[in-house]
C-alpha positions as a Markdown table, in Angstrom:
| # | Residue | x | y | z |
|---|---|---|---|---|
| 1 | Met | -56.5 | 58.4 | -82.4 |
| 2 | Asn | -55.1 | 56.6 | -84.8 |
| 3 | Glu | -51.5 | 55.9 | -84.5 |
| 4 | Lys | -49.1 | 56.5 | -87.6 |
| 5 | Thr | -46.8 | 53.5 | -88.1 |
| 6 | Leu | -43.2 | 54.2 | -87.9 |
| 7 | Ser | -42.3 | 53.9 | -91.8 |
| 8 | Asp | -45.1 | 56.5 | -92.2 |
| 9 | Ile | -43.7 | 58.8 | -89.8 |
| 10 | Cys | -40.1 | 58.3 | -91.8 |
| 11 | Gln | -41.7 | 59.0 | -95.1 |
| 12 | Asp | -43.1 | 61.8 | -94.5 |
| 13 | Ala | -40.3 | 63.7 | -92.3 |
| 14 | Leu | -37.7 | 62.6 | -95.3 |
| 15 | Trp | -40.3 | 63.1 | -98.5 |
| 16 | His | -43.7 | 63.7 | -98.1 |
| 17 | Gln | -43.6 | 66.7 | -95.2 |
| 18 | Asn | -39.8 | 67.5 | -95.5 |
| 19 | Pro | -39.5 | 70.4 | -93.4 |
| 20 | Gly | -36.8 | 72.3 | -95.3 |
| 21 | Leu | -38.3 | 71.4 | -99.0 |
| 22 | Ile | -42.1 | 71.4 | -98.5 |
| 23 | Gln | -43.1 | 73.1 | -95.2 |
| 24 | Leu | -40.5 | 75.8 | -95.5 |
| 25 | Leu | -39.7 | 76.1 | -91.9 |
| 26 | Gly | -36.9 | 77.0 | -89.9 |
| 27 | Leu | -35.7 | 79.2 | -93.3 |
| 28 | Cys | -33.6 | 81.9 | -90.9 |
| 29 | Pro | -31.1 | 79.5 | -89.8 |
| 30 | Leu | -31.2 | 77.0 | -92.7 |
| 31 | Leu | -30.6 | 79.9 | -95.4 |
| 32 | Ala | -27.6 | 81.8 | -92.7 |
| 33 | Val | -25.7 | 78.7 | -91.7 |
| 34 | Ser | -25.7 | 76.9 | -94.6 |
| 35 | Asn | -22.6 | 78.5 | -96.5 |
| 36 | Thr | -20.7 | 75.0 | -95.7 |
| 37 | Leu | -21.5 | 71.5 | -95.2 |
| 38 | Val | -20.0 | 71.1 | -91.8 |
| 39 | Asn | -21.8 | 74.2 | -90.7 |
| 40 | Gly | -24.9 | 72.7 | -92.1 |
| 41 | Thr | -24.7 | 69.7 | -91.0 |
| 42 | Ser | -24.1 | 70.4 | -87.3 |
| 43 | Leu | -26.6 | 72.7 | -86.8 |
| 44 | Gly | -29.3 | 70.2 | -88.3 |
| 45 | Leu | -27.8 | 67.4 | -86.1 |
| 46 | Ala | -28.1 | 70.1 | -83.1 |
| 47 | Thr | -31.6 | 70.6 | -84.2 |
| 48 | Thr | -32.4 | 67.1 | -84.5 |
| 49 | Leu | -31.3 | 66.3 | -80.9 |
| 50 | Ala | -33.4 | 69.5 | -79.5 |
| 51 | Met | -36.3 | 68.0 | -81.5 |
| 52 | Ala | -35.9 | 64.1 | -80.6 |
| 53 | Ala | -36.2 | 65.6 | -77.0 |
| 54 | Ser | -38.6 | 68.1 | -76.9 |
| 55 | Ser | -40.9 | 65.6 | -78.8 |
| 56 | Thr | -40.5 | 63.1 | -76.1 |
| 57 | Ala | -40.8 | 65.1 | -73.2 |
| 58 | Val | -43.7 | 66.9 | -74.6 |
| 59 | Ser | -45.3 | 63.3 | -75.5 |
| 60 | Thr | -44.5 | 62.1 | -71.8 |
| 61 | Ile | -46.2 | 65.1 | -70.1 |
| 62 | Arg | -48.7 | 66.0 | -72.3 |
| 63 | His | -52.0 | 64.3 | -70.2 |
| 64 | Trp | -50.7 | 66.9 | -67.0 |
| 65 | Val | -50.3 | 69.8 | -69.2 |
| 66 | Pro | -53.6 | 71.9 | -69.3 |
| 67 | Ser | -54.4 | 73.3 | -72.9 |
| 68 | Glu | -54.7 | 76.9 | -72.0 |
| 69 | Val | -51.0 | 76.8 | -71.2 |
| 70 | Arg | -49.2 | 74.0 | -73.3 |
| 71 | Ile | -47.4 | 76.5 | -75.7 |
| 72 | Pro | -45.5 | 78.4 | -72.3 |
| 73 | Val | -45.2 | 75.0 | -70.9 |
| 74 | Phe | -43.7 | 73.5 | -74.6 |
| 75 | Val | -41.4 | 76.6 | -75.1 |
| 76 | Leu | -39.6 | 76.0 | -71.5 |
| 77 | Ile | -39.2 | 72.6 | -72.6 |
| 78 | Ile | -37.6 | 73.4 | -75.8 |
| 79 | Ala | -35.4 | 76.1 | -74.1 |
| 80 | Ala | -34.1 | 74.1 | -71.3 |
| 81 | Leu | -32.9 | 71.6 | -73.9 |
| 82 | Val | -31.5 | 74.0 | -76.0 |
| 83 | Thr | -29.4 | 75.4 | -73.4 |
| 84 | Val | -28.2 | 71.9 | -72.6 |
| 85 | Ile | -27.0 | 71.6 | -76.1 |
| 86 | Gln | -25.3 | 74.9 | -76.2 |
| 87 | Leu | -23.5 | 74.3 | -72.7 |
| 88 | Met | -22.2 | 70.7 | -74.4 |
| 89 | Met | -20.9 | 72.6 | -77.5 |
| 90 | Gln | -19.4 | 75.2 | -75.5 |
| 91 | Ala | -17.5 | 72.2 | -73.3 |
| 92 | Trp | -16.6 | 70.3 | -76.4 |
| 93 | Leu | -16.9 | 72.1 | -79.6 |
| 94 | Pro | -15.9 | 75.5 | -78.6 |
| 95 | Gly | -14.5 | 76.5 | -82.2 |
| 96 | Leu | -17.5 | 75.5 | -84.0 |
| 97 | Tyr | -20.2 | 76.9 | -81.5 |
| 98 | Ser | -18.2 | 80.4 | -81.8 |
| 99 | Ile | -19.3 | 80.1 | -85.5 |
| 100 | Leu | -23.1 | 78.7 | -84.8 |
| 101 | Gly | -23.8 | 79.8 | -81.0 |
| 102 | Leu | -26.4 | 82.5 | -82.0 |
| 103 | Phe | -28.3 | 79.9 | -84.5 |
| 104 | Val | -27.9 | 77.2 | -81.7 |
| 105 | Ala | -29.9 | 79.4 | -79.4 |
| 106 | Leu | -32.7 | 80.5 | -81.7 |
| 107 | Ile | -33.5 | 76.5 | -81.9 |
| 108 | Thr | -35.9 | 77.3 | -79.0 |
| 109 | Thr | -37.7 | 79.8 | -81.3 |
| 110 | Asn | -37.7 | 77.5 | -84.7 |
| 111 | Cys | -41.1 | 77.1 | -85.8 |
| 112 | Ile | -40.6 | 73.6 | -87.1 |
| 113 | Val | -39.4 | 72.5 | -83.4 |
| 114 | Leu | -42.5 | 73.7 | -81.6 |
| 115 | Ala | -44.5 | 72.8 | -84.3 |
| 116 | Arg | -43.6 | 69.3 | -83.9 |
| 117 | Ala | -44.4 | 69.4 | -80.2 |
| 118 | Glu | -47.6 | 70.9 | -81.1 |
| 119 | Ala | -48.9 | 69.1 | -84.2 |
| 120 | Phe | -47.6 | 65.7 | -83.1 |
| 121 | Ala | -46.0 | 64.9 | -79.8 |
| 122 | Ala | -49.0 | 66.7 | -77.9 |
| 123 | Lys | -51.2 | 63.7 | -79.3 |
| 124 | His | -49.3 | 60.7 | -79.6 |
| 125 | Arg | -47.9 | 58.3 | -77.6 |
| 126 | Val | -43.7 | 58.7 | -76.9 |
| 127 | Leu | -42.1 | 56.2 | -79.3 |
| 128 | Pro | -43.7 | 57.6 | -82.2 |
| 129 | Ser | -43.0 | 60.9 | -80.9 |
| 130 | Leu | -39.3 | 60.3 | -80.8 |
| 131 | Val | -39.4 | 59.1 | -83.8 |
| 132 | Asp | -41.2 | 61.7 | -85.4 |
| 133 | Gly | -39.0 | 64.4 | -83.8 |
| 134 | Phe | -35.6 | 62.7 | -84.9 |
| 135 | Met | -36.6 | 62.0 | -88.5 |
| 136 | Met | -38.0 | 65.6 | -89.1 |
| 137 | Gly | -34.5 | 66.9 | -88.0 |
| 138 | Ile | -32.7 | 64.4 | -90.1 |
| 139 | Gly | -34.8 | 65.5 | -93.2 |
| 140 | Leu | -34.1 | 69.3 | -92.3 |
| 141 | Thr | -30.1 | 68.2 | -91.5 |
| 142 | Ala | -30.4 | 66.5 | -95.0 |
| 143 | Val | -31.1 | 69.9 | -96.8 |
| 144 | Leu | -28.8 | 71.8 | -94.8 |
| 145 | Ala | -26.1 | 69.2 | -95.8 |
| 146 | Thr | -26.8 | 69.3 | -99.5 |
| 147 | Leu | -27.4 | 72.7 | -99.6 |
| 148 | Gly | -24.4 | 73.4 | -97.4 |
| 149 | Ser | -22.4 | 71.3 | -100.1 |
| 150 | Leu | -24.0 | 72.8 | -103.0 |
| 151 | Arg | -22.7 | 76.4 | -101.6 |
| 152 | Glu | -19.4 | 75.7 | -100.5 |
| 153 | Leu | -18.7 | 73.9 | -103.8 |
| 154 | Val | -19.7 | 76.7 | -106.1 |
| 155 | Gly | -18.4 | 79.1 | -103.7 |
| 156 | Gln | -14.7 | 77.6 | -102.9 |
| 157 | Gly | -14.3 | 74.4 | -104.7 |
| 158 | Thr | -14.2 | 72.2 | -101.3 |
| 159 | Leu | -15.9 | 70.1 | -99.2 |
| 160 | Leu | -15.6 | 69.8 | -95.6 |
| 161 | Ala | -14.0 | 72.8 | -95.2 |
| 162 | Gly | -14.0 | 73.8 | -91.4 |
| 163 | Ile | -13.6 | 70.4 | -90.4 |
| 164 | Asp | -10.9 | 71.0 | -88.0 |
| 165 | Leu | -13.4 | 73.2 | -85.8 |
| 166 | Ile | -14.5 | 69.5 | -85.1 |
| 167 | Val | -11.6 | 67.0 | -85.8 |
| 168 | Gly | -8.9 | 69.4 | -84.5 |
| 169 | Pro | -6.5 | 71.2 | -87.0 |
| 170 | Glu | -4.1 | 68.4 | -87.0 |
| 171 | Phe | -6.8 | 66.3 | -88.9 |
| 172 | Gly | -9.1 | 69.0 | -90.3 |
| 173 | Lys | -6.6 | 70.0 | -93.1 |
| 174 | Ala | -6.3 | 66.2 | -94.2 |
| 175 | Trp | -10.3 | 65.9 | -94.4 |
| 176 | Val | -10.9 | 68.6 | -96.5 |
| 177 | Ile | -11.5 | 67.9 | -100.4 |
| 178 | His | -10.4 | 70.1 | -102.9 |
| 179 | Val | -13.0 | 69.2 | -105.7 |
| 180 | Leu | -12.0 | 71.7 | -107.8 |
| 181 | Pro | -8.4 | 73.2 | -108.5 |
| 182 | Val | -6.6 | 75.0 | -105.9 |
| 183 | Asp | -6.7 | 78.0 | -107.5 |
| 184 | Tyr | -10.1 | 78.4 | -108.4 |
| 185 | Pro | -11.2 | 82.1 | -107.8 |
| 186 | Gly | -14.4 | 81.0 | -106.1 |
| 187 | Phe | -17.9 | 82.6 | -106.5 |
| 188 | Leu | -18.6 | 84.9 | -103.8 |
| 189 | Leu | -22.6 | 85.1 | -104.3 |
| 190 | Ala | -23.1 | 81.0 | -103.6 |
| 191 | Leu | -21.6 | 81.8 | -100.0 |
| 192 | Leu | -24.2 | 84.6 | -99.7 |
| 193 | Pro | -27.6 | 84.8 | -98.3 |
| 194 | Pro | -28.8 | 85.4 | -102.2 |
| 195 | Gly | -26.7 | 82.5 | -103.1 |
| 196 | Ala | -28.8 | 80.3 | -100.0 |
| 197 | Phe | -32.2 | 81.4 | -101.7 |
| 198 | Met | -31.1 | 80.3 | -104.9 |
| 199 | Gly | -30.0 | 76.9 | -103.6 |
| 200 | Leu | -33.0 | 76.3 | -102.2 |
| 201 | Gly | -34.9 | 77.4 | -104.9 |
| 202 | Leu | -32.8 | 74.8 | -107.2 |
| 203 | Leu | -33.3 | 71.8 | -104.6 |
| 204 | Ile | -37.4 | 72.3 | -104.1 |
| 205 | Ala | -37.6 | 72.6 | -108.2 |
| 206 | Gly | -35.6 | 69.1 | -108.4 |
| 207 | Arg | -37.7 | 67.5 | -106.1 |
| 208 | Asn | -41.0 | 68.6 | -108.3 |
| 209 | Ala | -39.5 | 67.7 | -111.4 |
| 210 | Trp | -38.4 | 64.2 | -109.9 |
| 211 | Leu | -42.4 | 64.2 | -108.8 |
| 212 | Ala | -43.7 | 65.2 | -112.5 |
| 213 | His | -41.2 | 62.7 | -114.1 |
| 214 | Thr | -42.5 | 60.0 | -111.8 |
| 215 | Ala | -46.2 | 60.7 | -112.1 |
| 216 | Arg | -45.8 | 61.0 | -116.3 |
| 217 | Arg | -44.0 | 57.5 | -116.0 |
| 218 | His | -46.9 | 55.8 | -114.0 |
| 219 | Ser | -49.3 | 57.6 | -116.6 |
| 220 | Asp | -47.6 | 56.4 | -119.6 |
| 221 | His | -47.4 | 52.7 | -118.1 |
| 222 | Pro | -50.7 | 51.9 | -116.2 |
| 223 | Ala | -51.2 | 48.7 | -117.4 |
| 224 | Gln | -47.3 | 47.9 | -116.0 |
| 225 | Thr | -48.0 | 49.6 | -113.2 |
| 226 | Thr | -51.3 | 47.5 | -112.5 |
| 227 | Thr | -49.7 | 44.3 | -113.1 |
| 228 | Ala | -46.7 | 45.1 | -110.9 |
| 229 | Ile | -49.2 | 45.9 | -108.2 |
| 230 | Ala | -51.3 | 42.9 | -108.7 |
| 231 | Ser | -48.2 | 40.4 | -108.8 |
């Protein structure tokens, strides 16, 4: 089987096959936890760690797992790794875990994690599988962070609210950015699940608009594009 280059894997994960914008996988945690930048980014990074580790493990043992039982084996691997991540968060970030705990556990059943293990890691070498799992997680994290920033900004006028759960209350207050005036009344809809659907729809529409604009620009200047390629 022809291996994808690492550059192709990164481009697919971040843009062409982004799990949040293109594949629309893992929407439950994506929409439920993306109410702030901190929450969305934290869950995204936890998912990234789980995907990178599980893809590496699956690729390592892929030749010894019978095809009839590969899915149960993959799920067991993912569940074990997610349990480790849970215990780490409970020990080192208990405040953040109290908010994200349920959704950290649900990483085990997140379809994007199992999908990459089955569609990519089970068919490729360790290094490409590691990069694929990590970059797919980063692509999802980018969507979670962007959506969380938009919802938090519109919903309460701040960025990095809740950072004290990570760095502690002493430094956390100084890190919160009040983008809008302190007396901003907030917009509750942006913080509720319907706001998440609207925000994700805007991100998808923005990407589609950018692709359409790029296609029109290339079609309007085909000669310049051909000359640039030739040079």
